[in-house]
C-alpha positions as CSV (number, residue, x, y, z in Angstrom):
1,M,155.9,194.7,223.1
2,S,152.9,194.6,225.3
3,A,150.2,195.6,222.8
4,P,149.8,193.7,219.6
5,F,151.6,195.3,216.7
6,P,149.4,196.3,213.8
7,E,149.1,193.4,211.2
8,Q,149.0,196.0,208.4
9,A,152.6,197.0,209.1
10,Q,154.0,194.2,207.0
11,S,152.1,195.3,203.8
12,L,152.9,199.0,204.5
13,L,156.6,198.1,204.8
14,A,156.5,196.4,201.4
15,Q,155.0,199.7,199.9
16,V,157.6,201.7,201.8
17,A,160.3,199.6,200.1
18,L,159.0,200.8,196.8
19,G,159.3,204.5,197.9
20,N,155.6,205.1,198.7
21,R,155.6,208.1,201.0
22,D,152.0,207.8,201.9
23,A,152.5,204.3,203.0
24,F,155.4,205.5,205.2
25,R,153.2,208.2,206.8
26,Q,150.6,205.5,207.5
27,L,153.2,203.2,208.9
28,Y,154.5,205.9,211.1
29,E,151.1,206.9,212.4
30,M,150.2,203.2,213.0
31,T,153.4,202.3,214.8
32,V,154.8,205.3,216.7
33,A,152.7,204.5,219.8
34,H,154.2,201.0,219.8
35,L,157.8,202.1,219.1
36,F,158.3,205.3,221.1
37,P,158.1,203.4,224.5
38,V,160.9,201.1,223.3
39,A,163.2,204.1,222.9
40,L,162.0,205.9,226.0
41,R,162.5,202.8,228.2
42,I,166.2,202.7,227.1
43,L,167.0,206.4,227.1
44,R,164.7,207.6,229.9
45,Q,164.7,211.1,228.4
46,R,161.9,212.1,226.1
47,D,164.0,214.3,223.8
48,K,166.7,211.7,223.4
49,A,164.1,209.0,222.8
50,E,162.4,211.2,220.1
51,E,165.7,211.7,218.4
52,A,166.5,208.0,218.4
53,L,163.0,207.2,217.1
54,Q,163.5,209.7,214.3
55,D,166.8,208.0,213.4
56,A,165.0,204.7,213.5
57,Y,162.3,205.8,211.1
58,I,164.9,207.1,208.7
59,Q,166.5,203.7,208.8
60,I,163.2,202.0,208.3
61,W,162.5,204.1,205.3
62,N,166.0,203.4,203.8
63,K,166.0,199.7,204.6
64,A,162.3,198.6,204.2
65,G,163.4,196.4,201.3
66,E,165.5,194.4,203.7
67,F,162.5,193.3,205.8
68,H,161.6,189.6,205.2
69,A,158.4,188.3,206.7
70,E,159.8,184.8,206.8
71,R,162.5,185.9,209.2
72,G,160.1,187.5,211.7
73,S,157.3,190.0,212.2
74,A,157.3,193.6,211.0
75,G,156.9,194.7,214.6
76,A,159.9,192.8,215.8
77,W,162.0,194.1,212.9
78,M,161.0,197.7,213.5
79,S,161.4,197.3,217.3
80,T,164.9,196.0,216.8
81,I,165.8,199.0,214.7
82,V,164.5,201.4,217.4
83,R,166.2,199.5,220.1
84,Y,169.6,199.6,218.3
85,R,169.2,203.4,217.6
86,A,168.4,204.0,221.2
87,L,171.4,201.9,222.4
88,D,173.6,203.7,219.9
89,A,172.6,206.9,221.6
90,V,173.5,205.4,225.0
91,R,176.9,204.3,223.7
92,K,177.6,207.8,222.2
93,A,177.3,209.4,225.6
94,P,178.4,206.7,228.0
95,R,179.6,209.0,230.7
96,E,176.2,210.6,230.9
97,H,174.6,207.3,231.9
98,T,174.7,205.3,235.1
99,F,174.2,201.6,235.3
100,D,170.7,202.0,236.7
101,E,169.8,204.1,233.6
102,L,170.7,201.4,231.2
103,P,167.8,199.7,229.3
104,D,165.9,197.2,231.4
105,A,165.9,194.8,228.5
106,A,165.9,191.8,230.7
107,D,162.5,193.0,232.1
108,E,163.9,193.0,235.7
109,S,161.7,195.4,237.7
110,D,164.4,196.8,239.9
111,A,167.6,198.5,238.7
112,I,171.0,198.6,240.4
113,G,170.5,201.4,242.9
114,R,174.0,202.9,243.0
115,L,176.0,205.1,240.6
116,M,179.0,203.3,239.4
117,T,182.2,204.3,237.5
118,G,183.4,202.1,234.7
119,S,186.1,200.5,236.9
120,D,183.5,199.7,239.7
121,L,181.3,198.0,237.1
122,Q,184.2,196.0,235.7
123,V,185.3,194.7,239.1
124,C,181.8,193.6,239.9
125,L,181.3,192.1,236.5
126,D,184.5,190.1,236.8
127,D,183.0,188.4,239.9
128,L,180.1,187.0,238.0
129,S,180.0,183.6,236.3
130,E,180.6,183.6,232.5
131,E,176.9,182.9,231.8
132,Q,175.8,185.8,234.1
133,R,178.2,188.3,232.6
134,R,177.4,187.3,229.0
135,T,173.6,187.4,229.4
136,I,173.7,190.7,231.3
137,A,175.9,192.2,228.7
138,M,173.8,190.9,225.8
139,A,170.6,192.2,227.5
140,Y,171.9,195.6,228.5
141,I,174.3,196.4,225.7
142,E,172.6,194.7,222.8
143,G,169.1,195.2,224.2
144,L,168.0,191.5,223.8
145,S,165.0,190.3,225.5
146,H,164.9,187.1,227.6
147,S,163.4,185.2,224.7
148,E,166.0,186.5,222.3
149,L,168.7,185.5,224.7
150,S,167.3,182.1,225.1
151,E,167.2,181.6,221.4
152,R,170.7,183.0,220.7
153,L,172.3,181.0,223.5
154,A,170.3,177.9,222.8
155,S,169.4,177.7,226.5
156,P,166.1,177.3,228.2
157,L,164.2,180.6,229.0
158,G,164.1,179.8,232.7
159,T,167.8,179.3,232.8
160,V,168.5,182.6,231.0
161,K,166.2,184.4,233.4
162,S,168.0,182.9,236.4
163,W,171.4,183.9,235.1
164,I,170.2,187.5,234.7
165,R,168.4,187.6,238.0
166,R,171.3,186.1,240.0
167,G,173.8,188.2,238.1
168,L,171.9,191.4,239.0
169,Q,171.7,190.3,242.6
170,A,175.4,189.6,242.7
171,L,176.1,193.1,241.2
172,R,173.9,194.7,243.9
173,E,175.8,192.9,246.6
174,C,179.1,193.8,245.1
175,L,178.1,197.5,244.9
176,S,176.9,197.6,248.5
177,R,180.4,196.7,249.8
């Protein structure tokens, strides 16, 4: 997230876990400007992003008691929920999306510029190294950031970024044939 997440979110989450509707309203008002862009970046359509965000807030209301500050920040926890709801929306309608519409979770500035069918994608993915294929899949399907990938794969951040960058370059080249 580019802007700092409100520090008060953690205490509001604790109140939400107790069923405090006013705290939930405050949490929503405080965080929606931070969370909506997460869904919009993935779904690229305002109405679908709004729907995914609504689903995410329902889950936040229902699962607020599962948030543990010692495991991470309130912002990261809530952003993850929004990201997963948005990715679920992408998965529910896979034929409506092209590869260049998938979430830019790896923070690459340019997307694959050609529409692909599932079989085209699979052929090109098969040409990648195992590391490239795995990191791209985890970034685009699971919505993990470079930092999250680095942590999960126990690999240096620069290495993870290189795998993704080189993998995307190889996919572009494969598609241009």
